C-alpha positions in Angstrom: -29.6 58.9 49.2 -29.9 55.2 50.8 -26.8 55.4 52.3 -26.4 58.3 54.3 -30.0 57.4 55.6 -28.9 53.9 56.5 -25.9 55.5 58.4 -28.4 58.2 59.7 -29.9 55.8 61.9 -26.7 54.1 62.6 -26.0 57.3 63.9 -29.2 57.1 66.3 -28.9 53.6 67.3 -24.8 54.0 68.7 -25.9 57.7 70.4 -29.1 56.0 71.8 -26.6 53.3 73.4 -23.6 55.5 73.7 -26.5 57.6 76.6 -27.7 54.0 77.8 -24.9 52.7 78.9 -23.4 55.8 80.0 -26.4 56.7 82.2 -27.3 53.6 83.8 -24.0 52.0 84.5 -21.7 52.3 87.6 -18.3 53.3 87.4 -17.7 49.8 87.9 -18.8 48.5 84.7 -16.0 50.2 82.2 -16.2 47.7 79.9 -19.4 48.5 78.7 -18.6 52.1 78.8 -15.5 51.5 77.1 -16.6 48.9 74.2 -19.6 51.9 73.7 -16.5 54.0 73.6 -14.6 52.1 70.7 -17.9 51.6 68.8 -19.1 56.0 68.8 -15.4 56.2 67.6 -15.7 53.5 64.7 -18.9 54.8 63.6 -17.0 58.8 63.4 -13.8 56.9 61.7 -16.5 55.8 59.2 -18.0 59.0 58.8 -14.7 60.7 58.6 -13.7 58.0 55.6 -17.3 58.3 53.2 -17.5 61.9 53.5 -14.7 64.1 54.9 -11.6 62.8 53.3 -13.3 61.8 49.6 -14.1 66.3 50.3 -10.5 66.7 51.6 -8.8 64.8 48.7 -10.6 66.4 45.9 -10.3 69.9 46.9 -6.7 68.8 47.1 -6.2 67.6 43.6 -8.1 70.5 41.7 -5.6 72.8 44.1 -2.7 70.9 42.5 -4.0 70.0 39.0 -6.0 73.0 38.5 -4.3 75.9 35.6 -4.6 78.9 37.8 -4.3 81.0 34.5 -5.8 79.0 32.3 -10.1 78.9 31.4 -11.6 76.5 33.2 -14.1 75.9 30.1 -11.0 76.4 27.5 -12.2 73.2 25.2 -9.3 71.7 23.4 -9.4 72.4 19.8 -8.0 68.9 19.0 -10.4 67.2 20.6 -12.4 66.2 18.0 -9.4 65.1 15.2 -8.8 62.7 18.4 -12.1 61.3 18.9 -11.9 60.4 14.9 -8.5 59.2 14.9 -9.7 57.3 17.8 -12.5 55.5 16.0 -10.4 54.7 12.6 -11.5 57.9 10.8 -8.1 59.4 10.0 -8.4 61.4 6.9 -11.5 62.7 9.0 -9.1 63.7 11.9 -6.5 65.0 9.3 -9.9 67.3 8.0 -10.2 68.6 11.2 -6.4 68.5 12.0 -6.2 71.2 8.9 -8.8 73.2 10.2 -6.9 73.4 13.8 -4.0 74.5 12.1 -6.0 77.6 9.6 -7.7 78.8 13.4 -4.3 78.4 15.1 -1.2 78.1 12.4 1.0 78.4 15.4 -0.4 74.8 16.8 3.4 73.4 16.4 1.4 69.5 18.2 -1.2 69.7 15.2 1.2 70.3 12.2 3.1 67.8 14.2 -0.2 65.2 14.7 -1.2 65.0 10.7 2.4 64.6 10.0 2.0 61.2 12.4 -1.0 60.3 10.7 0.3 60.6 7.5 3.5 58.6 7.9 1.8 56.4 10.7 -2.1 55.7 9.8 -2.1 57.1 6.0 1.6 55.5 4.8 2.1 59.2 3.4 5.6 59.9 4.0 5.3 62.6 1.4 2.4 64.1 2.8 3.7 64.2 5.8 7.0 65.8 4.7 5.0 68.5 2.6 2.8 69.2 5.7 5.9 69.6 7.9 7.5 71.5 5.0 4.4 74.0 4.8 4.4 74.2 8.3 7.9 75.3 9.0 7.9 78.1 5.6 4.6 79.9 6.9 5.6 81.2 9.6 8.4 82.7 12.0 8.6 80.3 14.7 10.6 80.2 17.8 14.4 78.5 17.5 12.9 75.4 19.3 9.9 75.1 17.5 12.0 75.8 14.1 14.6 73.0 15.2 11.7 70.8 15.7 10.4 70.7 12.6 13.7 70.3 10.7 14.4 67.5 12.6 11.1 65.9 12.1 11.4 67.0 8.3 14.9 65.3 8.4 14.1 62.3 10.3 11.3 61.7 7.5 13.4 62.3 4.9 15.9 59.2 6.3 13.2 57.1 7.5 10.6 56.8 5.3 11.8 58.4 2.1 15.2 56.8 2.3 16.7 59.8 1.1 20.1 60.5 3.1 21.3 63.1 0.7 18.2 65.6 1.7 18.3 64.3 5.3 22.1 65.2 5.7 21.2 68.7 3.2 18.2 69.8 6.1 20.8 68.9 9.2 23.8 71.0 7.4 20.6 73.6 7.9 20.4 73.6 11.6 23.8 73.8 11.7 23.8 77.0 10.2 20.3 78.3 10.9 21.1 77.9 14.6 24.7 77.9 15.6 26.3 77.7 18.8 22.7 76.2 20.4 22.1 72.8 21.3 20.1 72.5 17.8 23.6 72.6 15.8 24.9 70.1 18.5 22.5 68.1 18.2 22.4 68.0 14.7 26.2 67.9 14.4 26.3 64.5 16.3 23.3 62.8 13.5 25.8 64.6 10.5 29.0 62.0 12.1 26.1 59.3 12.8 25.1 59.6 8.8 29.4 59.8 7.9 28.8 63.8 6.6 31.4 65.2 9.0 
């Protein structure tokens, strides 16, 4: 509140000085007229930087980053889980994510985050495998989503459970379930790396 008052007082003083110099100086005193004109211009530029430019940039950022089709007050269903995870309460985060997938069974990110917490924070690869399997088998997924879960299951089998045969079996299922897709091509590449082709 104090800043606008101070700027207003300065503006009044500058306006008085400009008026005084222009009304009392002769045409020969070009230096004084130029000086007060520059001073008034600097003041106007300062006002622009303080008030106008932030309002313009705020408007542009709202225009660029807003979701015109979404609801502005839409709440992130995983917010509580993220907060619990940040506090180190991984079990609480898992419970919160479990509630999210009960409410929104097609929330792929929540399923994946549950498995990630189980592996990285709780050292529970088998629990993560069960979570991913439950997600995959629990509903009809789009091709990309189903392939995502299958690749994650293969990864957990191979890297966390050291079960190469199970990983190969899942990758072979990707090839047979999604033939002639990029998922099949990726699975074939991984099978070659594992020496299964």
